[in-house]
C-alpha positions, -999 to +999 in steps of 0.1 A: +507+322-265+523+321-303+494+327-327+505+351-361+494+357-389+499+356-430+487+367-461+474+345-480+500+354-510+525+343-487+507+318-474+510+297-511+545+301-513+551+286-474+526+258-472+559+234-470+572+252-437+543+238-416+542+209-400+507+206-405+476+228-426+443+225-406+411+233-420+381+248-393+352+247-412+328+220-415+330+187-439+311+195-461+330+230-472+361+209-464+355+184-492+337+211-518+376+225-512+405+226-492+441+237-494+469+208-506+475+183-480+450+197-456+431+178-426+398+192-413+390+196-378+360+209-378+352+238-353+313+228-356+299+201-377+273+207-402+245+195-377+260+216-350+260+244-378+225+239-384+213+229-343+228+264-337+218+282-365+180+273-358+186+284-323+198+318-333+164+327-355+142+309-332+159+320-299+179+341-300+217+351-308+227+352-273+215+315-266+232+306-301+267+319-291+266+297-258+253+266-275+282+276-300+312+281-278+300+249-257+303+229-285+334+246-307+354+235-270+340+200-267+352+199-304+384+210-299+392+191-273+387+164-290+403+171-316+435+179-295+432+143-277+429+125-310+457+142-329+482+160-304+491+129-282+526+129-297+534+161-308+565+174-301+567+212-289+580+221-323+551+216-339+539+242-363+502+246-378+491+267-404+453+272-400+422+286-414+383+287-418+361+301-443+375+345-439+398+334-408+375+343-382+359+327-355+362+291-359+405+289-370+406+320-342+394+298-314+413+272-320+441+288-328+435+304-292+437+274-275+473+254-294+486+288-287+482+288-250+495+252-252+530+267-263+526+253-302+532+284-329+502+289-349+494+307-378+467+318-392+457+328-432+447+363-432+410+364-444+412+322-445+407+300-473+382+329-495+412+349-495+438+324-505+416+313-533+415+346-544+452+347-545+457+312-554+433+320-590+456+353-594+490+331-594+479+302-617+487+326-648+519+331-633+528+293-630+515+287-663+539+312-677+574+299-664+566+267-676+573+249-718+541+225-723+543+192-751+509+184-764+503+151-765+475+151-797+455+117-811+423+106-823+403+088-794+416+054-784+456+064-796+474+055-761+478+096-757+471+089-716+489+055-715+519+074-732+520+100-708+520+077-677+550+063-699+565+093-701+563+102-665+575+062-655+604+074-676+615+106-653+596+130-676+575+158-663+539+150-667+510+168-661+476+145-659+442+170-663+425+140-671+438+126-634+431+157-616+401+155-629+387+120-618+375+123-659+388+109-693+373+139-711+354+122-736+315+124-738+320+087-727+351+094-701+329+093-668+345+068-644+319+049-621+323+055-585+347+080-585+330+115-586+345+147-602+359+172-578+341+204-573+355+230-597+372+248-570+394+221-558+399+213-592+417+245-597+433+239-561+448+207-577+461+222-612+479+249-594+488+226-571+504+203-596+518+237-620+539+248-587+557+218-583+572+216-621+606+226-633+600+256-657+642+240-667+620+210-680+592+205-705+557+196-694+543+166-711+504+172-716+477+155-729+459+181-758+422+186-742+392+209-744+381+232-723+360+209-703+372+179-690+338+164-682+325+187-657+354+209-649+369+235-669+406+242-675+417+274-665+418+297-696+455+307-689+469+270-694+441+260-721+456+288-740+491+282-735+487+245-741+469+253-774+499+276-784+525+246-775+544+223-796+529+190-804+533+156-808+508+132-822+502+097-816+497+074-845+480+038-836+468+013-856+426+014-857+427-030-844+446-011-817+427+015-806+393-004-806+416-033-781+427-003-759+395+012-758+379-022-743+411-026-718+408+011-706+370+012-702+363-028-688+333-015-673+317-007-707+318-046-711+312-061-675+281-030-666+265-027-703+236-009-689+259+016-675+270+015-712+242+020-727+233+050-704+270+066-715+253+058-753+224+078-744+243+113-740+249+112-777+214+112-790+214+147-800+245+145-821+240+107-839+200+108-837+174+078-820+175+055-846+213+051-845+217+049-803+188+022-799+210+007-825+243+007-806+223-003-772+209-034-788+237-044-802+260-039-771+229-059-748+238-086-774+274-084-765+286-071-792+300-044-777+335-042-794+314-035-826+297+000-813+334+009-803+348+005-837+314+024-848+321+049-818+354+059-836+342+056-873+310+074-871+316+097-837+351+103-826+370+101-858+357+125-882+365+162-881+395+153-853+424+162-874+410+200-887+397+202-849+428+195-835+446+220-863+419+249-851+427+247-819+466+235-813+487+260-837+516+237-841+495+207-844+503+210-885+543+205-871+534+183-844+562+154-844+550+121-854+551+095-827+537+057-847+532+029-823+528-006-838+507-016-810+494-004-776+520-030-754+543-013-730+573-024-747+559+001-778+550+029-755+585+030-731+602+026-768+584+063-779+588+079-745+631+071-748+629+084-780+603+114-773+630+120-741+659+113-763+650+145-788+636+167-763+670+165-741+693+164-772+687+194-787+693+211-747+721+193-741+739+204-775+730+238-767 
């Protein structure tokens, strides 16, 4: 049998060494958060855990353990038959459960008996998360950020994607959070990750970045929808150099209608999101906007949202939160076209790479 353990802090740096990362917890635990690239092989499903727990309380721990052992053995057999038919002898899995105990240990025992080199994370998922949270500040500290600023609808996310297409390093927090960050930024049908899984995704993105090159990131508040950006990351962003996108108002309105097409195709959803602004704008204003949306005048409502809700105080708020905003490099966009974004990206990268090449 070949089963060894690895400290959680060491596992952070060695994930790429393994053929597979296997989470032996239940499907709901896995959905809440899991290691990057992990696959779910539950030793006990949610329903099975509930069944064993009920027997434990109503009958005896001994009877519950017998049932649990039978279910675990059956599940492990299913996993092996389903997943390992073509696995070579050199296949090397990394296993974990909640605290590195019975659930992953049982799977490790069987896989080790087959002849695979199995590694268990000491302390399981719980220890890995503690190590990950401790590592985020170190990952942030080694990087240089360029913060893309601009009012709502100015094309910050589009520019970030254009920079990525041009080969730049990009940290897309809104993509990681599955949210467009504003009060209206909920994406229908796309749930946000849990706070724990968002932090896992941020850490995984940070560790892949090259400290020798700048990292472009969109200006964000501390919260992106329902998830919170790690404190050390938001602090580093707020102390970093800034870019300021300038886009004409008509283009901003058109861009928002393109990026939020469901506001036009699903006016009821748009009106539900507008209701979240009642405390800020007042019931009379929101009811007027909702009436105009119902009448098909969504473009007019978007224009007023910019003028009355988003734009007032934008510059002062950004200046207050981002220390170098006053020295931000201006990035004027004539329009929202891909050609304009490509040209802007090329100009930004030429300025960032030029001084380094000369140095």
